[in-house]
RODO-2510 file (C-alpha; in nm, 4 decimals, decimal comma):
residues 188
     n   res          X          Y          Z
     1     m    -5,5389    -1,1436    -8,9754
     2     n    -5,5331    -0,7688    -9,0450
     3     q    -5,6161    -0,8337    -9,4109
     4     v    -5,9230    -1,0356    -9,3090
     5     v    -6,0423    -0,7604    -9,0726
     6     s    -5,9729    -0,4973    -9,3382
     7     a    -6,1648    -0,6956    -9,6020
     8     q    -6,4579    -0,7416    -9,3624
     9     a    -6,4629    -0,3698    -9,2812
    10     t    -6,4493    -0,2827    -9,6519
    11     n    -6,7429    -0,5172    -9,7109
    12     v    -6,9348    -0,3477    -9,4276
    13     e    -6,8611    -0,0076    -9,5832
    14     k    -6,9780    -0,1292    -9,9252
    15     e    -7,2960    -0,2798    -9,7750
    16     v    -7,3792     0,0483    -9,5996
    17     i    -7,3249     0,2495    -9,9190
    18     v    -7,5135     0,0006   -10,1382
    19     f    -7,8004    -0,0259    -9,8891
    20     s    -7,8286     0,3530    -9,8651
    21     a    -7,8176     0,3914   -10,2430
    22     d    -8,0713     0,1104   -10,2818
    23     l    -8,3137     0,2934   -10,0567
    24     s    -8,2977     0,6149   -10,2547
    25     t    -8,3071     0,4626   -10,6002
    26     k    -8,5388     0,1677   -10,5450
    27     a    -8,8149     0,3327   -10,3441
    28     k    -9,1279     0,3407   -10,5564
    29     s    -9,4314     0,4090   -10,3420
    30     k    -9,4839     0,7294   -10,1459
    31     l    -9,4488     0,5339    -9,8254
    32     t    -9,1115     0,3818    -9,9147
    33     k    -8,9911     0,7152   -10,0593
    34     l    -9,0724     0,8740    -9,7235
    35     a    -8,8793     0,5999    -9,5453
    36     a    -8,5806     0,6516    -9,7798
    37     w    -8,5938     1,0292    -9,7267
    38     i    -8,5867     0,9785    -9,3477
    39     s    -8,3002     0,7293    -9,3762
    40     d    -8,0952     0,9440    -9,6166
    41     r    -8,1074     1,2356    -9,3746
    42     n    -8,0131     1,0187    -9,0772
    43     i    -8,3142     1,1431    -8,8824
    44     p    -8,3379     0,8390    -8,6461
    45     f    -7,9794     0,8916    -8,5316
    46     l    -8,0199     1,2669    -8,4917
    47     i    -8,3392     1,2421    -8,2867
    48     t    -8,2201     0,9577    -8,0633
    49     s    -7,8723     1,0993    -8,0043
    50     i    -7,9897     1,4559    -7,9372
    51     g    -8,2733     1,3269    -7,7189
    52     m    -8,0319     1,1094    -7,5221
    53     i    -7,7854     1,3963    -7,4798
    54     i    -8,0554     1,6345    -7,3521
    55     m    -8,2004     1,3732    -7,1173
    56     l    -7,8593     1,2825    -6,9724
    57     l    -7,7543     1,6458    -6,9247
    58     w    -8,0864     1,7438    -6,7709
    59     a    -8,1213     1,4395    -6,5449
    60     g    -7,7541     1,4526    -6,4495
    61     s    -7,7742     1,8173    -6,3438
    62     y    -8,0983     1,7579    -6,1531
    63     k    -7,9393     1,4749    -5,9557
    64     m    -7,6765     1,7244    -5,8405
    65     t    -7,9426     1,9223    -5,6509
    66     a    -8,0812     1,8384    -5,3051
    67     p    -8,4326     1,7590    -5,4369
    68     g    -8,2833     1,5445    -5,7142
    69     a    -8,0786     1,3469    -5,4635
    70     e    -8,3775     1,3004    -5,2343
    71     d    -8,5992     1,1869    -5,5232
    72     i    -8,3748     0,8940    -5,6138
    73     v    -8,3174     0,7674    -5,2573
    74     p    -8,6083     0,5156    -5,2717
    75     l    -8,4978     0,3895    -5,6126
    76     v    -8,1296     0,3463    -5,5259
    77     s    -8,1989     0,2122    -5,1754
    78     n    -8,4088    -0,0755    -5,3145
    79     s    -8,1651    -0,1737    -5,5898
    80     p    -7,9343    -0,4670    -5,5150
    81     l    -7,7057    -0,3440    -5,7964
    82     i    -7,6418     0,0075    -5,6646
    83     s    -7,7705     0,0364    -5,3047
    84     w    -7,4098     0,0026    -5,1854
    85     h    -7,3417     0,3339    -5,3582
    86     f    -7,5459     0,5408    -5,1118
    87     k    -7,4163     0,3364    -4,8175
    88     l    -7,0616     0,4211    -4,9232
    89     f    -7,1019     0,7865    -5,0273
    90     g    -7,4325     0,8972    -4,8723
    91     p    -7,7294     1,0192    -5,0753
    92     y    -7,5975     1,3644    -5,1700
    93     i    -7,2449     1,2761    -5,2807
    94     g    -7,3761     0,9491    -5,4268
    95     s    -7,6341     1,1378    -5,6302
    96     d    -7,3664     1,3863    -5,7435
    97     i    -7,1544     1,0950    -5,8695
    98     i    -7,4515     0,9501    -6,0584
    99     g    -7,5235     1,2942    -6,2057
   100     l    -7,1615     1,3415    -6,3121
   101     t    -7,1669     0,9972    -6,4736
   102     e    -7,4733     1,0958    -6,6784
   103     i    -7,3162     1,4262    -6,7812
   104     t    -6,9938     1,2467    -6,8763
   105     a    -7,1882     1,0011    -7,0950
   106     a    -7,3642     1,2948    -7,2658
   107     i    -7,0357     1,4748    -7,3331
   108     l    -6,8840     1,1579    -7,4784
   109     i    -7,1856     1,1085    -7,7051
   110     i    -7,1500     1,4699    -7,8250
   111     t    -6,7787     1,4085    -7,8845
   112     g    -6,8777     1,0950    -8,0779
   113     y    -7,0041     1,3147    -8,3623
   114     l    -6,6391     1,3983    -8,4358
   115     k    -6,4599     1,1060    -8,2714
   116     p    -6,6835     0,7965    -8,2944
   117     k    -6,4878     0,5938    -8,0378
   118     a    -6,5816     0,8526    -7,7733
   119     g    -6,9459     0,7968    -7,8706
   120     i    -6,9000     0,4223    -7,8208
   121     i    -6,7686     0,4852    -7,4675
   122     g    -7,0569     0,7249    -7,3955
   123     g    -7,3023     0,4604    -7,5167
   124     l    -7,1375     0,1947    -7,2991
   125     i    -7,1622     0,4164    -6,9903
   126     a    -7,5274     0,4929    -7,0689
   127     s    -7,5971     0,1203    -7,1254
   128     g    -7,4579     0,0360    -6,7832
   129     m    -7,6626     0,3086    -6,6177
   130     f    -7,9860     0,2205    -6,7966
   131     f    -7,9423    -0,1522    -6,7357
   132     t    -7,9093    -0,0778    -6,3643
   133     t    -8,2099     0,1543    -6,3533
   134     s    -8,4177    -0,0850    -6,5667
   135     t    -8,3821    -0,3497    -6,2965
   136     m    -8,5368    -0,1055    -6,0474
   137     i    -8,8771    -0,1792    -6,2058
   138     i    -8,8554    -0,5174    -6,0315
   139     t    -8,6866    -0,4100    -5,7060
   140     t    -8,8671    -0,0851    -5,6198
   141     p    -9,1950    -0,1117    -5,4287
   142     g    -9,4892     0,0734    -5,5850
   143     t    -9,3984     0,0219    -5,9522
   144     t    -9,7291    -0,1574    -6,0110
   145     t   -10,0817    -0,0942    -5,8908
   146     l   -10,3879    -0,3181    -5,8712
   147     v   -10,7049    -0,1870    -6,0414
   148     h   -11,0146    -0,4094    -6,0416
   149     g   -10,8011    -0,7191    -6,0014
   150     v   -10,5628    -0,6327    -6,2867
   151     r   -10,2027    -0,5277    -6,2197
   152     y   -10,0813    -0,2212    -6,4133
   153     m    -9,7618    -0,0198    -6,4087
   154     s    -9,7952     0,2795    -6,1810
   155     f    -9,6589     0,6208    -6,2724
   156     l    -9,3350     0,5212    -6,0968
   157     g    -9,3200     0,1990    -6,2986
   158     l    -9,3775     0,3868    -6,6240
   159     f    -9,1138     0,6434    -6,5203
   160     l    -8,8626     0,3620    -6,4736
   161     f    -8,9733     0,1792    -6,7895
   162     k    -8,8401     0,4644    -7,0042
   163     d    -8,4970     0,3396    -6,9016
   164     v    -8,5613     0,0094    -7,0829
   165     i    -8,6170     0,2128    -7,4003
   166     s    -8,3110     0,4261    -7,3187
   167     l    -8,1088     0,1054    -7,2824
   168     g    -8,2064     0,0160    -7,6397
   169     v    -8,1134     0,3663    -7,7581
   170     s    -7,7749     0,3311    -7,5860
   171     f    -7,7076     0,0077    -7,7748
   172     y    -7,8187     0,1756    -8,0990
   173     l    -7,5694     0,4582    -8,0359
   174     i    -7,2904     0,2078    -7,9665
   175     s    -7,3753     0,0363    -8,2963
   176     y    -7,3956     0,3619    -8,4922
   177     f    -7,0706     0,5047    -8,3538
   178     g    -6,9090     0,1616    -8,3917
   179     k    -6,9850     0,1561    -8,7650
   180     k    -6,8483     0,5094    -8,7982
   181     a    -6,5320     0,4116    -8,6077
   182     i    -6,4817     0,1046    -8,8278
   183     l    -6,5152     0,3174    -9,1427
   184     s    -6,2758     0,5756    -8,9957
   185     e    -6,0175     0,3105    -8,9043
   186     n    -6,0272     0,1692    -9,2558
   187     q    -5,9872     0,5074    -9,4248
   188     n    -5,6563     0,5604    -9,2475
***
């Protein structure tokens, strides 16, 4: 069994190296050379991971303030997935716990640069949080508005919709750190 897993991981490592080399050597047009340059420098990972870290640290610290706690009361109160949280802890301690969870996820993602398994855990925590907040688009009143008979997302709806995108980024980070962890396990 271990030999099969090891062979699969080696194949994954070879595919990543071959794919990366193929991009650099096979790009012919200016457009594909640009794409290869971006890929070779790992720019998508750097922008998404740093952006996620900053957002989690900033949002997490804000939730640990009185205005931050008060701002999320309508969102949390209308969510069937997390409304119990404020009933159990109250809005201020509950918001502190949410903020600490976000900060913890950010720290784990930072740690993932050196220890990829920590990044996987950070991504899993972020995925859970963003899945929960993504559902608030449906459960929170005022996320849509009617203009001339057409329903649009309101500012609140658009604010919450960013969490759908953040959910995708969280899964991307799990995947990225997962590949790094697999490569690391197979080097040892």
